[in-house]
N, C-alpha and C positions, 0 to 999 in steps of 0.2 A: 620571577615576577618582581618588579620594583615595588618596595614597600611605600605606602602613602599614609600621611597623617596630617594633622592640623594643630595649630597652636591656640591655646586659650591665653591671651595676653593679660598680664597683670595690671594693665591700665583699666581692665574691667574690675568692678567691685567683686570681692570674694563670693558674695551671695548670688552672683550670676552663674557661678560654676556648676551648680547642681543641674540647672536646666540644660546647659550646653553639654555637660558630660552625658547626661541621659539621652539627649537627642543624638549625640555622636554614637553612642552604643546602639541605640535602636536603628540608626541609619546604616549600620554596618561599617563605620569607619574603623580602620585597623588600629590607629594610634592617635592618642590625644596628648599633646605635650604641654607642660606647664613650666613657668619660669620662676626662679627665685631672684627677682631684681630688687636691689635695695632701693627704696625701703617700702616695698609694696606688699608682697604676699610670701609666706613661707612655702618652701618647696615640698617638704615632707608632709606638712599638715594638709595642704591642698591635694597632694597625691593620695593620701590615705582616704580623704573624703571622696574624691572622684572614684577610686577603686571600690569603695563601699557602696556607692550610689549606682554602680554599673555591674554587668555580668560578665562581659567577654572582652571588652576593649582593653588594649595595653595602654598604660599611662606612663609617660616619660617625664622626667624632671631634667631640664637642661638649662642651667646646671647648678649644682651645689658648690659654692665657693669654698675651697678647702681652708683658706685662712680663718674662716668663721667657726670651724668645727675641729674638735679633737677627733682623731680618726676612730677612736673606740665608739664615740657617739654615732658617727657616720655608719659604722658597721652594725651597731645595734639597731638603728632605725632601718637600714637597708634589709637586714635579716628579718626583722619583724614583718615588714611589708611582704617580703617574698614567702615567709611562712603562712601569712594570712591569705595572700592572693598569688598563689604559685604561677609562675610564668607570665605574669601581667605587668609588674613594675619594670621600668627601665630608668636606671639612675646614672646620670653623668656628673662627673666632678671636674673641677677646673680652677684656674687661677682666680676668677672673679675680676670684676672691673677694679683696677688698681686705685683709682680715685675713691671709689666707695670703700675699699678696704682701709684706705688711709683715714677716711671719716670716722671709722669705728675703732681705730687703733689696732688694726689687724694686719697692716701691710708689712711684708717681709722683704728682706734684702735680696733673696733669691727665690722668686716664685717657682722656677723650674725645679730647684732642689726640693722645695716643700712638696710640690706635686709628685715628684718621683717617690719621695719617702711615703707620702700618703697613699699613693697607688699600691706600692709594694705591701704596705701593712694592711690596707683594706682588703686586698685580694686574698692575702694569707688568712685574715680573720674570717672572711666569708667562706673560705675553704675548711673552716673548723680548726685551724691550727692554733697552737699555743705560741704566742709571739712575744719575744723580748727584743727590743731594738733601742739603741741609743744614738739617734741621728742628730742632725743639726736642729731639726724642728720636731720631728716625731719621736717620742720617747714612751716606750711601753715596757712594763715589767711583769712578765708571766700573765699576759692577758689572753683570754679565750672566751669566745661566745658560748653561753649555755645553750642557746637556741640558734645555731648557724642554719642557713638555708638547707632544706632537705635535698636539693639538687644544685649542681653548679650554676652559678649566675654570672653573666657578664658584667664587667665594670667598664664604662665608657668614659673617655677623657675628652673634654672640650679643649680645642687647640686651634691656634691660628698661625703663630710664627714657626719658622723652620725648627728651632730647638724643641718646641713643644710638640710639634707633629712627629718628629723622630722619637721623642719620649713616649707619645701615645702608641706608636708602633711597637716600642720595646717593652712597655709596662702596662698597657691597657688591652682590653678585649675588643674595643671599638673606638671610633673617633666621631665627635660631633663638631660640625663646621657651622659657622654663622651664616646669616643671610647675606653677608658681604662677600660671599665666595662665589664667583661666576664659574661656568664650566671649566675654563682653563685653570682656575684656582683649585678646583676639585681634582683635576688631573695632576697638578703639581703636588697637592697634598698627598695623593695616593703614592706618589714617588717617594716623598719624604717618609711617610709611614712605612713603606716597604723597606727603606733604608734602615729605619729603626728596628724593624722586625728581623731583618738579616743580621744586624749587629748584635742582637740578643739571642740569636739562634732559634727564632720562632717561626721561620718560614714553613716548617712542616707541621705546624699546629693548626688549631681551628681557624677558619677564615676570620678576617678582621673587618667588621662592618663599619661602613662610613655612612653617617647620617648628616644631611645637610638641610638647612632651612632655605626656603624660597619665598622671598617677599612677594605677596600676591594681592592684586587689587581687582575687584570686579565691579560691574555696573557702569553707568554712563560717566560717573566722575572718577572711575578707577584710575585712568592714566594720570589725572591731576594729583590724586592722592598718592600714587606711587612716586611721581616726581618730587612731590613735597617731602615725603619721608626720606627718599635717597639724599635729597639736598640737606635735610636737617641732620642726617648722619654723616655728612661729608663724603657721600659715595656717588654723587651725581656724575662724575666723570668716569666711573668704572663701566666698561662696556659689558653688555650681555648680563646685566644684573637686575633681577626682579622681572615680574611679568604682570601685564594688565590686559584683561580681555575676557573672552568667553572660555568655556571648558576646553575647546579645541586648542586655543592659544596656550592655556595653562598646561595642558597635557604635553604639548610640544616642548615647552620649557622644562618640564619634569624629565622628559626623555633626554634632553641635551645633558642634563646633570647626570642621569643614569649612564649615558654613553661615556661620560667623562670619568665614571668610577663610583658614583653614589649608589649605595644599596637601598637606602630609604630617603625619600624626599618628604619634608614636612612643610606644608604650606603655612606661611606666616602672614596673617592679615596685617594691614597697616594699623597703627595705633589708633586711628580714628574710624576703624571699620564700623559702619552704622548698623550692621545686622549680623552679629557674631553667630547666632543660631543659623541664619540663612547661609553664612559662609561655610559652616560645618556641613550642612546639608548639601551644598554645592560640591564640596570636595568629595563626599561619599557617594552622591547619586549621579553627578555629572562628569567629574574628572576621573574618578576610579575606573569606569568602564572603558575609558580611552587610553589608559596607561597599561601597557603589557607587563 
């Protein structure tokens, strides 16, 4: 079965999260994803709150920009969430938007090198290992978590370019793709991820989950809102990107991404979605029954 989720976008005030999270949990939605966009809302703080307010739903953070965090802090926070809410947090790490990283003095010369070092150290720390490393960016001296996760947890990497997608295959347990990825882009991403997995000798290991956002607009003004957001993001010319329409149309768009290689599709409302609670209910109650 294709996984299905929805995004709580940080254009909404943080105090809106409680109602949306509880509604998503009660409606049977599988996953609720949060963003750490500069300079809106923190990923770990919102995830912890959403997990505490709910009982069963998985809560994803897509994604935590690695230039903003020492890897030990990332590991401590990830392990704490997994110990308190076993099996429910989903954390993705990635480069972050480079302009934003520059604004806070965290931009690095080689984002791919930093992400590789961060992924290697993070996964080792979450396995409970004692880690010493002297990398270009990541430096640890006999660091181990006192409270590592009780069970193995996947680490997902956000990626777009070919080098980052190959890195995700080689060094992460899954990959998160943006809403700027059409079905053909998912298919190509899968190929690059598999190349990375093969180069790292990981083809016989656990499956590599691919999660992709799908920009989605509903209601009478849905097509106009979708066109406006794609134009604002410079994506208006990309074919087969986003969907506007009823549950049937959305389910077909989800299936196209699944057929291209996505394991989970997370419906991303437009930034001006007028009814976030209604959007979550729509995903859980109308789209989910139509997605095999």
